[in-house]
N, C-alpha and C positions, 0 to 999 in steps of 0.2 A: 865457782863459775864453771861454766860449760866452754869446750874446747870449740873454736872454730875451723878445727882441721878436719876435712871430710875424712869419712871413715874408710879403710882400705879391706882389701880381702874378700870373701864371699859377701853376698849381698850389699856391697859398698855402691853400688851403683856405678861402677868403674868398667863397665861392661861395653865394648864397641859393637855398634851394629852388625859389623860384620861376623864377629864371633856368635853374636845371638842368632843371626840368619843362618850360620853353619850349622849351629846346633838344634835350629828349627826344622832345617830340612832333613837332618841326619835322624831326628826323631819323626819325623812324618814317614820318610821311607822305611823305618824301623816299625811303625806303627801298621804300614800298609802291609809289610811281611807278615806280621802278626795276623791281621785281619786275612790274608790269603792263605794263611797256613790252618787258621779258625775254621775257614770256609771248606777248605780239602778235608779237614777233620769232620766235620760235620756230614758231608758228601759221604766219606766212608762210612759213616754210623747209619745214614739212611740205606745205602747199598746193605750192608750187613744186616739190618733189620728187614729188608725187603726179601734176603734170602734166608730169613728164618732164624737169625739169629738173637735172642734174648739181649737186649741192650744194657739192661742193669747188671746181668752176670757179665757180659761180656767187658764193660767198663771195670767191675770189679776184678776180671780176670786180668785185665792190662794193668792196673795197679797193682795186685798182688805180684806178678811177673816181675816187675821193676823193683819189688822189694829184696833186701837182704834174706837171703834163706832162715837164717835164725831169727831175725827179727819176724818174720813170717811165721815160722813154728811156734813162737811165743805168742804171736798175736793170736793163731787158730787156738792154742792151748787157753787162754783168756776167754775167745769167744764160747769155745766148749763149757768152761765153767759157767758162765754168764748163762748159757742156754740150759744146762742141767738146774741153775738157781730158779729157772722161770719155769722148770717142769718140763722141758722140750730138750731131753739129752741127745746128743749126735752120737749114733751108735753106727758101728760098723755098715748099718743099713744103706747108709747115704753113700758107699763107695760100690754097692752090687749093681747099679746102671752107668758106671762109668765105661765110657768107650776109649779102648787104648788105642794112642796115636798111632798111625802107620809109621814104617820106617822113612817114607818120603817126607811126612809131616816133622818126624825128630830131626832128619836131615836139613829141612827149611828152617828150623827155629835154630839149631847149631850153627849154619850158617848167618842168620841174622844176629844170634848174640855174639859171633865173632867180629861182624861188621860195626855193630854198636860199641864194642870194647874199641875197636879200633877209633872210632869217630870220637869217643869220651877221651880218648889216648890224647889226638889231636889238639881236642881243647882245653887238655892238661898242658899242652905245649910239648908233647912227645912227637917224634917224627918216625918215617916208616922204618928207620934202622933201630928204632925202640921195639919192634915186634915180638912179642914173646913167644911166638909158635915157631917150630923147626921151617927152615927156608923151603919152599916149593912145595910145602905141605898145603891143603885145602884151608886150613884155618888160617895159616898165615895170607893167604889169598884173599880171604873175605876181609881178616884184620887189615891188610894194607889198602882196602878199597875203602873201608871205613875211614880209615885215617885220612887218605887222601880228599874224601868228601868232607871230613870234619876240619883239614886244613884249609880247602877251599871256602868255606863258610866261615871259619875264622879270618880269613882274608879280607871278607866282604865286610865284616863288622869291627871295625877299627877299636873298639874297647877290649874285645876278644884278643886282637893281636898283639896288644901291648901286655897280656896277663903273662906273669911269672910263672914258669912250669911247677906241677905240685909235685912233692916228693912221692915217689912209686913206693906203691904198698907191696911187700914180699908175696908173690904166690905161691898158692899151696902146692901146685903140680905143675909142670910144664907140661904141654900137649904135644906128643909126639905122633909121628905119622903112623906108629902101631896103634896108639891108642884112638886116634881119631876114625879110622876104618870102620867103626861101629857108628859113626855119624852119618 
């Protein structure tokens, strides 16, 4: 014999129109933000291409830059093996024409890395007091900027605001004012 009691929980049909419409609006706003971000990304790619940047290699560099260095090294080792097996070994010749970055480019990259670390820390639930860099240092300034931007974004997205902080990973070494002067 089947039960005449209506089901409860998700997929039960016990959703109010207000709740449904709240989620519909939130999803629409999130979709709009994604569309705007994708449009901005495509615009950057078009500008980069017009400036003479090889987009295939540019995308690869962006993806590689986000990888853990140990994972990247292992991927490169595997790739080199595959190329050797195909009769196209990668030798030192591939590095002969590499243009070394200027100090300005190195500084800009370091600043961007510190800012992204702060942004990611905010999304993981850490605040400005959790900055791993020496107070008053350049690294701390960029980290706090990223952390502030991450917290602002997190507060705009309710699902992220409720997220529990992730446990912190131990750092290999803390950057001090002395070590960052080379950046």
